[in-house]
C-alpha positions in Angstrom: 89.4 -108.2 138.7 87.8 -111.3 137.1 89.3 -112.9 134.0 87.0 -115.2 132.0 88.3 -118.6 131.7 89.2 -119.7 128.2 88.1 -122.8 126.6 91.3 -124.7 127.1 91.2 -123.5 130.6 88.2 -125.4 131.2 89.3 -128.6 128.9 92.5 -129.1 131.0 90.6 -128.8 134.4 88.2 -131.2 133.0 90.9 -133.6 132.3 91.4 -134.5 136.0 87.6 -134.5 136.5 87.3 -137.1 133.9 90.2 -139.1 135.3 92.4 -138.4 132.4 95.3 -136.7 134.2 96.3 -134.2 137.0 96.9 -131.2 134.6 100.5 -130.5 135.7 103.6 -129.7 133.6 106.9 -130.7 135.0 110.4 -129.6 134.4 113.7 -130.7 135.9 116.9 -128.8 135.4 120.3 -130.2 136.4 123.1 -127.5 137.0 126.7 -128.4 136.7 127.6 -126.6 140.2 125.5 -124.4 142.6 123.1 -121.7 142.2 122.4 -118.4 144.3 119.4 -119.4 146.2 118.2 -116.1 147.3 118.6 -114.5 143.6 116.7 -117.7 142.3 113.9 -117.0 145.0 113.8 -113.5 143.8 113.7 -114.5 140.1 110.9 -116.6 140.6 109.1 -114.0 142.4 109.8 -111.5 139.4 108.5 -114.0 137.0 105.1 -114.3 138.5 105.0 -110.6 138.6 106.1 -110.3 135.0 103.4 -113.0 134.0 100.1 -112.2 136.1 98.4 -115.2 134.9 100.6 -117.4 137.4 99.4 -115.3 140.4 96.0 -115.8 139.7 93.1 -118.2 141.5 90.9 -120.4 139.5 87.2 -120.6 140.5 85.4 -123.3 138.8 81.8 -122.0 138.0 81.3 -124.6 134.8 80.4 -122.6 131.9 81.4 -119.3 133.7 84.5 -120.2 135.3 87.0 -117.3 135.9 90.4 -116.2 137.2 91.1 -113.7 140.0 93.8 -112.5 142.0 95.0 -114.8 144.6 95.5 -114.1 148.3 99.1 -112.7 149.0 99.6 -114.9 151.7 99.8 -117.8 149.5 103.0 -116.2 147.7 104.9 -118.0 150.4 104.2 -121.1 148.4 106.0 -120.3 145.3 109.7 -121.2 146.2 111.1 -123.7 148.5 114.5 -125.4 149.0 115.1 -129.1 150.1 118.3 -131.1 150.6 117.4 -134.5 150.1 116.5 -136.3 146.5 113.2 -138.1 148.1 111.9 -134.4 148.9 112.6 -133.3 145.8 110.9 -136.1 144.1 107.9 -135.4 146.0 107.8 -131.9 144.8 108.3 -133.1 141.4 105.3 -135.4 141.4 103.0 -133.0 143.4 100.3 -130.6 142.1 99.8 -126.8 142.0 96.4 -125.5 143.9 94.3 -124.1 140.9 91.9 -122.7 143.2 94.2 -121.2 145.6 97.2 -120.2 143.3 99.9 -119.7 142.7 99.9 -121.6 139.5 103.4 -122.2 139.3 105.9 -123.4 142.2 109.4 -124.1 142.2 111.9 -126.2 144.3 115.8 -125.9 144.5 117.5 -128.9 145.6 120.9 -127.9 147.3 123.9 -130.2 146.6 127.2 -130.4 145.2 125.4 -129.8 142.1 122.0 -128.0 142.2 118.8 -129.0 140.7 115.7 -127.4 140.4 112.1 -128.6 139.8 109.2 -126.4 138.4 105.6 -127.7 138.4 103.0 -125.5 136.6 99.5 -125.6 136.2 98.5 -127.0 132.8 95.4 -124.9 132.7 97.7 -121.9 132.3 99.7 -122.8 129.0 100.8 -125.9 127.2 104.4 -127.4 126.9 105.8 -124.8 124.7 104.6 -121.7 126.8 106.2 -123.9 129.6 109.5 -123.6 128.1 109.0 -120.0 127.3 108.4 -119.6 130.9 111.5 -121.5 132.0 113.6 -119.3 129.6 112.1 -116.3 131.1 113.1 -117.4 134.5 117.0 -118.0 133.4 116.8 -114.5 131.8 115.7 -112.9 134.9 118.1 -114.9 137.1 120.7 -113.9 134.8 120.0 -109.9 135.0 119.8 -110.1 138.9 123.1 -112.0 139.1 124.6 -108.8 137.3 122.4 -106.1 138.4 120.8 -106.9 141.9 118.3 -104.3 141.5 117.0 -105.6 138.0 113.2 -105.3 137.4 111.7 -106.4 133.9 110.3 -103.6 132.2 107.5 -105.6 130.3 104.5 -107.7 131.3 103.5 -111.1 129.6 99.6 -110.5 129.5 98.3 -110.9 126.2 95.4 -112.7 124.6 95.2 -116.1 125.8 92.5 -117.5 123.4 92.9 -119.4 120.0 90.9 -116.9 117.9 94.4 -115.7 116.1 94.4 -119.2 114.8 90.6 -120.1 113.9 90.4 -116.8 112.1 93.2 -117.7 110.3 91.4 -120.2 108.5 88.9 -119.4 105.7 85.3 -120.1 105.5 85.8 -123.0 102.9 88.8 -124.5 104.9 86.7 -124.6 108.0 83.9 -126.7 106.3 86.4 -129.0 104.7 88.2 -129.8 108.0 84.6 -130.2 109.7 83.1 -132.3 107.2 86.2 -134.6 106.3 88.3 -134.3 109.1 85.9 -134.9 111.7 87.5 -138.0 113.1 90.8 -136.9 113.2 91.4 -136.1 117.0 91.4 -138.5 120.1 89.8 -141.4 118.6 88.8 -144.2 120.7 91.2 -147.5 120.8 90.8 -150.7 122.3 94.0 -151.2 123.3 95.4 -150.4 126.8 98.7 -150.4 128.2 99.1 -153.5 130.7 99.0 -151.8 134.0 98.0 -153.3 137.4 95.2 -151.4 138.2 94.3 -153.7 141.4 97.7 -152.0 143.3 97.8 -149.0 145.2 98.6 -146.0 143.0 101.4 -143.1 143.6 102.6 -140.6 141.4 105.7 -140.9 139.5 107.7 -140.1 136.5 109.9 -142.8 135.1 112.9 -141.4 132.8 114.9 -143.0 130.1 117.8 -140.9 128.8 119.3 -141.6 125.2 122.8 -141.4 125.2 124.6 -138.7 122.9 126.2 -141.0 120.6 122.7 -142.6 119.7 121.0 -139.3 119.6 123.3 -138.0 117.2 123.3 -141.0 115.0 119.4 -140.6 114.8 119.7 -137.0 113.8 122.0 -138.3 110.8 119.9 -141.1 109.8 116.6 -139.3 109.9 118.0 -136.6 107.9 119.4 -139.1 105.2 116.2 -140.7 105.1 114.5 -137.6 104.8 112.1 -138.0 108.0 111.8 -136.2 111.1 113.2 -137.0 114.5 109.5 -137.3 115.6 108.7 -140.0 112.8 111.5 -142.1 114.2 110.5 -141.9 117.7 106.9 -142.5 116.7 107.8 -145.7 114.9 109.8 -146.7 117.7 106.9 -146.3 120.0 104.3 -148.2 117.7 106.7 -151.0 117.2 107.3 -151.4 121.1 103.6 -151.1 121.7 102.6 -153.6 119.0 105.1 -156.1 120.6 103.7 -155.5 124.2 100.1 -155.4 123.4 100.5 -158.4 120.8 99.1 -156.6 118.0 100.2 -158.1 114.4 98.8 -156.3 111.5 96.0 -154.6 112.8 95.9 -151.0 112.6 95.7 -149.1 115.8 95.6 -145.4 117.0 98.0 -143.1 118.7 97.0 -139.6 119.4 100.1 -137.1 119.2 100.5 -133.6 120.0 100.4 -130.4 117.7 101.8 -126.9 118.4 99.3 -124.8 116.9 101.8 -122.2 116.8 102.7 -123.4 113.4 99.8 -121.2 112.1 100.7 -118.1 113.8 102.9 -115.5 111.7 103.9 -113.9 115.0 105.4 -116.5 117.2 106.8 -114.0 120.0 105.9 -114.8 123.8 103.2 -112.5 124.5 100.8 -114.5 126.6 100.8 -117.8 128.5 98.1 -120.0 126.9 97.3 -123.5 125.4 97.7 -123.7 121.8 98.2 -127.5 121.6 96.0 -129.8 119.4 95.9 -133.5 118.5 96.1 -135.7 115.6 95.4 -139.4 115.5 98.0 -141.2 113.8 96.7 -144.7 112.5 99.0 -147.5 111.1 99.4 -151.3 111.5 102.7 -152.9 112.3 103.2 -156.5 110.7 105.3 -159.1 112.5 108.5 -159.3 110.8 108.5 -156.0 109.1 111.5 -153.9 109.4 112.0 -150.4 111.2 112.4 -148.6 107.9 109.1 -150.3 106.7 107.4 -149.2 109.5 109.0 -145.7 109.1 107.8 -145.2 105.8 104.1 -145.9 107.0 104.6 -143.2 109.7 106.3 -140.8 107.4 103.5 -141.1 104.8 100.6 -140.7 107.3 102.4 -137.8 108.6 103.0 -136.1 105.3 99.3 -136.6 104.5 98.0 -135.0 107.9 100.4 -131.6 107.2 99.3 -131.5 103.7 96.0 -130.9 105.2 94.9 -128.6 108.0 96.9 -130.5 110.7 95.5 -130.1 114.3 92.6 -127.4 113.1 89.8 -130.0 113.7 89.9 -130.0 117.4 90.2 -126.0 117.6 87.3 -125.4 115.3 85.0 -127.8 117.2 85.7 -126.1 120.3 85.2 -122.7 118.6 81.8 -123.7 117.3 80.9 -125.0 120.6 81.9 -121.8 122.7 80.2 -119.5 120.0 76.8 -121.5 119.7 76.3 -123.1 123.2 78.2 -120.7 125.6 76.2 -121.6 128.5 76.1 -125.4 127.8 79.7 -125.8 126.5 81.0 -126.9 129.8 78.7 -129.8 130.2 78.8 -130.7 126.5 82.5 -130.6 126.6 82.6 -132.7 129.7 80.1 -135.6 128.3 81.9 -135.6 124.8 85.7 -135.7 125.9 87.3 -139.0 124.6 90.4 -139.6 126.6 92.7 -141.9 124.5 94.0 -144.9 126.4 97.6 -144.6 124.8 99.1 -141.5 123.2 102.5 -139.6 122.9 103.9 -136.1 123.0 107.2 -134.6 121.7 107.9 -131.5 123.6 110.8 -130.7 121.2 114.0 -129.1 122.1 114.7 -127.2 125.2 116.9 -124.4 123.9 120.4 -124.5 125.7 121.0 -120.9 124.6 117.7 -119.6 126.1 118.0 -121.8 129.2 120.9 -120.0 130.5 121.8 -119.0 134.2 124.5 -116.9 134.5 127.3 -118.5 136.4 125.5 -121.7 136.7 125.5 -123.9 133.4 122.8 -126.3 133.0 124.2 -130.0 132.6 120.6 -131.4 131.3 116.8 -130.3 131.6 113.7 -132.3 131.3 110.2 -131.2 130.3 107.3 -133.5 130.5 103.3 -133.0 130.8 100.8 -134.3 133.2 100.8 -137.5 135.2 98.3 -139.8 133.9 95.5 -141.8 135.8 95.3 -145.6 135.0 94.5 -147.1 132.5 95.8 -144.1 130.7 99.3 -144.0 129.4 101.4 -141.7 127.5 105.3 -141.4 126.5 106.9 -137.9 126.3 110.0 -136.9 124.7 112.3 -134.0 125.3 115.7 -132.7 124.3 118.5 -130.6 125.6 121.7 -130.2 123.7 122.8 -133.5 122.6 120.5 -135.4 125.1 117.2 -137.0 124.5 115.0 -138.1 127.4 111.7 -140.2 127.3 109.3 -139.8 130.2 106.2 -141.7 131.5 104.3 -140.1 133.9 101.8 -142.1 136.1 99.7 -142.5 139.3 100.7 -146.3 139.5 102.4 -148.8 141.4 105.8 -150.1 141.9 105.2 -152.9 139.4 103.9 -150.7 136.8 107.0 -148.7 137.2 109.2 -151.5 136.4 106.9 -152.3 133.7 107.3 -149.1 132.1 111.0 -149.0 132.6 111.4 -152.2 130.6 109.0 -150.8 128.1 111.2 -147.8 127.5 114.2 -150.3 127.2 112.3 -151.6 124.1 111.7 -148.2 122.8 115.5 -147.7 122.7 116.2 -151.1 121.3 113.9 -150.1 118.6 116.3 -147.1 117.9 119.5 -148.8 118.2 118.2 -151.6 115.7 117.1 -148.7 113.1 120.6 -147.3 113.5 122.4 -150.6 113.1 120.6 -151.2 109.7 121.9 -147.9 108.7 125.6 -148.6 109.1 125.5 -152.2 107.7 
């Protein structure tokens, strides 16, 4: 049975075609002890059966692309085990095969303390949907540990489009968004992160963990300043970038991701889908200004965006495109894509209560998005319990990796500087 591809399926597919990223999602879970590999493999298989989209294959037919059932022989690719860190990392940096399926694969590294890597096709869902799949996997595993014959009595196979969001916007609001917020997404920027484009490129994910004490201090300070943690992270990112790019007092853009589930009254996990949009944050960082001064600019900019129709611009444009140009929408989308050279995403909290594997406590979990192709650059953030981790995913060189590691040190330095001013 064929299932018509949604607009965001095609959009994510185009990200690789246009050289933006490899449209994969990545998650790494560290356990405090060992897990039952046989049960985990069964849990992964049941997860794919419970979410039928994960077992489909993508057929690219431009404007008429669709999903269909994959060959059963490919089910062997869903779960693997390794014993070496290098093999585990290679898996983590790899891709799913959209054309063959499955759209998810899992690798368990068996050691004194096991670790698990999950790679999922971003065409299927966004970061929030990816976390929902991780929680469901944990739930199925936990049930199987207690009841070996357990079978989920439900299927996650609801509407994958974004009509529920666009239909919630009245006609007047649509017009206002399209007329006055037409440039509120991935605006073109003249600035690029200084990557070494001539060197050989290999995929990697550079991580930087923020200590629990600093994270707690950031939470307390942001609460006292009546700003969000995201405001604080974005401020540190802007300030570190302005130094590296040598920008003094000139406004520049950083698009950030917005989870559009904010507009849904019913946020239950009913389908794997992409419901993320972008909004461009534009400020200037002047040499010598304090962290708090930059933070006030970020907070004011975010407040102005939130007071409007945050993130709706992209959804309404894509909705119009698919309605009025159904046959030409793919080519028009391909020709009009503006991939931002620098962006940021905060994938939020990985819920430690929901990411619970019976008998195998999780010590840390990281989720991050696609691996970017040079010259594109993105920092992501995710939080588990009292740990926050920054990630930069890139097809780059060893020199790029070293430069990125130093940059993430600068971001943390900005954050520690902010805390220092709060305690003096």
